C-alpha positions as CSV (number, residue, x, y, z in Angstrom):
1,M,19.5,-2.1,-14.1
2,K,19.4,1.2,-12.4
3,S,16.9,0.4,-9.3
4,D,15.9,4.0,-7.9
5,Q,14.6,2.4,-4.8
6,Q,17.8,4.5,-2.5
7,K,18.3,7.5,-4.0
8,K,15.9,9.3,-2.3
9,P,14.2,9.2,1.9
10,V,10.8,8.7,1.2
11,T,7.9,11.6,1.8
12,V,4.7,10.2,4.2
13,V,2.6,11.1,6.3
14,V,3.7,9.3,9.9
15,I,0.6,9.2,11.6
16,P,2.1,8.9,15.1
17,D,1.4,5.7,17.8
18,K,-0.9,7.9,20.0
19,Y,-2.7,9.7,17.2
20,Q,-6.0,10.5,18.0
21,A,-8.8,8.0,16.0
22,Y,-11.7,8.7,14.3
23,E,-14.8,8.2,15.3
24,I,-16.5,5.9,14.0
25,S,-20.1,6.1,14.1
26,H,-19.0,9.5,12.6
27,F,-18.9,8.4,9.4
28,C,-19.8,5.6,7.3
29,V,-19.2,2.1,8.1
30,S,-21.6,-1.3,7.1
31,P,-23.2,-2.2,9.6
32,K,-21.4,-5.8,9.5
33,Y,-18.3,-4.6,10.5
34,V,-18.6,-2.1,13.1
35,E,-18.5,-4.5,16.2
36,F,-15.4,-6.2,14.7
37,L,-13.8,-2.2,14.3
38,D,-11.4,-1.0,17.2
39,R,-11.2,2.1,15.9
40,L,-10.9,4.2,12.4
41,M,-6.9,5.4,11.2
42,I,-7.6,6.4,7.9
43,P,-11.0,8.3,6.0
44,N,-11.5,6.9,2.4
45,G,-11.7,10.9,1.9
46,L,-7.6,11.3,2.8
47,I,-6.3,8.1,0.7
48,K,-8.1,9.6,-2.1
49,D,-6.5,12.7,-1.2
50,R,-2.7,11.9,-1.0
51,I,-2.9,9.4,-3.6
52,E,-3.5,12.1,-6.0
53,K,-0.8,13.4,-4.5
54,V,1.5,10.8,-4.5
55,A,1.2,10.0,-7.9
56,S,1.8,14.0,-9.0
57,E,5.1,12.8,-7.1
58,I,5.7,9.3,-9.0
59,I,5.2,11.3,-12.2
60,E,7.8,14.1,-11.7
61,H,9.7,11.9,-11.3
62,F,9.6,9.5,-14.4
63,E,9.9,13.3,-15.9
64,S,12.5,14.0,-13.8
65,I,14.4,10.1,-15.4
66,K,13.3,11.1,-19.4
67,A,10.9,8.3,-18.7
68,Q,9.8,7.2,-22.1
69,H,7.2,3.9,-20.7
70,I,5.9,3.5,-17.4
71,T,5.9,-0.7,-16.6
72,M,3.3,-0.5,-13.8
73,M,3.3,-4.1,-11.2
74,C,0.2,-4.9,-8.2
75,V,2.0,-7.0,-5.4
76,L,-0.1,-9.7,-4.0
77,K,-3.6,-8.7,-4.6
78,G,-4.6,-6.8,-1.7
79,G,-2.8,-4.1,-3.8
80,F,-5.5,-4.2,-6.5
81,K,-7.4,-1.0,-5.3
82,F,-4.7,1.5,-4.4
83,F,-3.2,-0.2,-7.2
84,A,-6.6,1.6,-10.0
85,D,-7.2,4.4,-8.0
86,L,-3.1,5.5,-8.3
87,I,-3.4,4.7,-11.6
88,D,-6.7,6.8,-12.7
89,A,-4.8,9.9,-10.4
90,M,-1.8,9.2,-12.5
91,E,-3.5,9.4,-15.9
92,R,-4.9,12.8,-14.5
93,T,-1.9,13.6,-13.9
94,I,-0.2,13.6,-16.4
95,R,-3.8,14.9,-18.5
96,A,-2.7,18.0,-16.8
97,R,0.8,18.8,-16.7
98,G,0.6,17.2,-20.9
99,T,2.9,14.8,-19.8
100,P,3.6,12.2,-22.3
101,I,3.8,9.4,-20.8
102,P,2.6,5.8,-21.9
103,I,1.3,3.8,-18.7
104,S,0.9,-0.4,-18.6
105,T,0.3,-3.2,-16.2
106,D,2.0,-5.7,-18.8
107,F,3.8,-6.7,-15.6
108,V,4.1,-10.6,-17.0
109,R,6.2,-9.8,-20.2
110,V,8.0,-6.8,-18.3
111,R,10.3,-6.1,-21.4
112,S,14.2,-4.3,-20.7
113,Y,15.5,-0.9,-20.7
114,V,11.5,-0.3,-19.4
115,D,10.7,2.4,-15.6
116,I,9.2,-0.5,-13.7
117,L,6.6,1.1,-10.6
118,I,6.7,-1.1,-8.7
119,V,3.0,-1.2,-6.6
120,E,2.3,-2.4,-3.4
121,D,-0.5,-1.6,-0.5
122,I,0.8,-2.4,3.0
123,I,4.8,-2.9,4.0
124,D,5.5,-5.0,7.1
125,T,8.3,-6.3,7.0
126,G,9.6,-5.6,3.7
127,K,11.2,-8.9,2.7
128,T,8.5,-9.4,0.0
129,M,9.8,-6.3,-1.5
130,T,13.6,-6.9,-0.6
131,A,13.0,-10.4,-2.4
132,L,10.8,-8.5,-4.9
133,H,13.2,-5.9,-6.2
134,K,16.4,-8.5,-6.0
135,Y,14.3,-10.2,-9.2
136,L,14.0,-7.1,-10.8
137,N,17.8,-6.8,-10.2
138,T,18.4,-10.3,-12.9
139,L,16.4,-7.7,-15.6
140,Q,16.8,-5.4,-17.8
141,A,14.9,-2.7,-16.6
142,R,16.4,0.9,-17.2
143,S,14.9,1.2,-14.3
144,V,13.2,0.3,-10.9
145,T,10.9,2.7,-8.5
146,D,8.4,1.3,-5.8
147,V,5.6,3.2,-4.1
148,S,3.6,1.9,-0.6
149,L,-0.2,3.2,0.8
150,L,0.9,2.1,3.9
151,L,4.9,1.6,5.3
152,K,4.3,0.3,9.1
153,R,6.9,0.9,11.5
154,T,7.4,-2.8,13.1
155,P,10.1,-3.6,15.4
156,L,10.2,-6.7,12.5
157,S,10.8,-4.9,9.8
158,C,14.2,-4.7,7.8
159,G,14.1,-1.7,7.8
160,Y,13.0,-1.9,4.0
161,R,12.1,2.3,3.4
162,P,9.7,2.4,-0.7
163,Y,11.0,5.2,-2.8
164,F,7.4,7.7,-2.7
165,A,4.8,6.1,0.4
166,G,1.2,7.2,1.8
167,F,1.7,6.3,5.2
168,E,3.4,5.5,8.3
169,I,2.1,3.7,10.8
170,P,2.0,2.4,14.2
171,D,2.5,-1.8,14.0
172,D,-1.6,-2.0,14.4
173,F,-3.6,-4.5,12.3
174,V,-5.1,-2.9,9.3
175,V,-8.0,-3.2,7.3
176,G,-10.8,-2.0,4.5
177,Y,-9.9,-0.3,1.5
178,A,-9.2,-4.0,0.4
179,L,-6.5,-5.4,3.0
180,D,-8.1,-8.1,4.4
181,Y,-8.3,-10.9,7.1
182,N,-9.3,-13.9,5.9
183,D,-11.4,-12.0,2.3
184,Y,-13.4,-10.2,5.8
185,F,-13.2,-6.5,5.5
186,R,-11.9,-5.2,1.6
187,D,-15.4,-3.3,1.0
188,L,-14.6,-1.2,4.0
189,H,-13.9,2.0,2.3
190,H,-11.3,3.4,5.8
191,I,-8.7,2.0,7.0
192,C,-9.7,1.0,10.5
193,V,-7.7,-1.4,13.4
194,I,-9.5,-5.4,13.8
195,N,-10.5,-5.3,16.9
196,N,-10.1,-8.7,19.2
197,A,-13.9,-10.2,18.8
198,G,-13.1,-9.1,14.7
199,M,-10.2,-11.9,14.6
200,E,-11.6,-14.5,16.9
201,Y,-15.4,-13.6,14.5
202,F,-13.2,-14.2,12.2
203,A,-10.8,-16.8,12.0
204,V,-10.5,-19.7,10.0
205,P,-10.1,-22.7,12.1
206,D,-6.2,-23.0,12.5
207,D,-6.3,-19.3,13.5
208,K,-9.2,-19.8,16.5
209,N,-7.3,-22.1,17.6
210,R,-4.1,-20.6,17.8
211,L,-6.0,-17.0,19.0
212,A,-7.3,-19.1,22.1
213,D,-3.6,-20.5,22.2
214,D,-2.9,-16.7,22.7
215,P,-5.3,-14.4,22.1
216,K,-2.6,-11.6,22.3
217,S,-2.1,-12.4,18.9
218,S,-2.4,-10.7,15.9
219,D,0.0,-12.4,13.6
């Protein structure tokens, strides 16, 4: 099996540490969440536009390696929104380019000699993706490529970088666009940074005890 993960440097929109946040009041945000958000990092429209571009780059890549079929794998439930929107964007690109590459999501029974695209919502430490690639190396896939909507800059990173990525972001606790905190905020359309009040209010009992011991903790 050939892994494409190290074949080229990732191209990504970098959001610097001292970025200019968007004013939350300028966007449609559910009133139940407003007081629990520190700032709005990436508006939904920007997310969607970036996904369209990444989808185009992905199709160009699979065209270049003469892929006959793309098997897409979604990592964890938080990635379902990005996964679904990426598939839609890839299918639009395929129709526009006239590229006869079928896409499937039946990853439970990965067949030999197929081209796999791993889809992740956010890469933090990189350990999950490293382990997944290690597992896929035991299969007889034709190629393995990966894409993540977000790539976090964190001192905890093992150095893993995906083949495709949407945004590289600061080491903040982000929610929205199906990214959650204890199953809350998944329905938030934009990617935002949760504040300390939100982390405390939506914490489960174990989290509340930990926050009481270390109010600065966000892991």
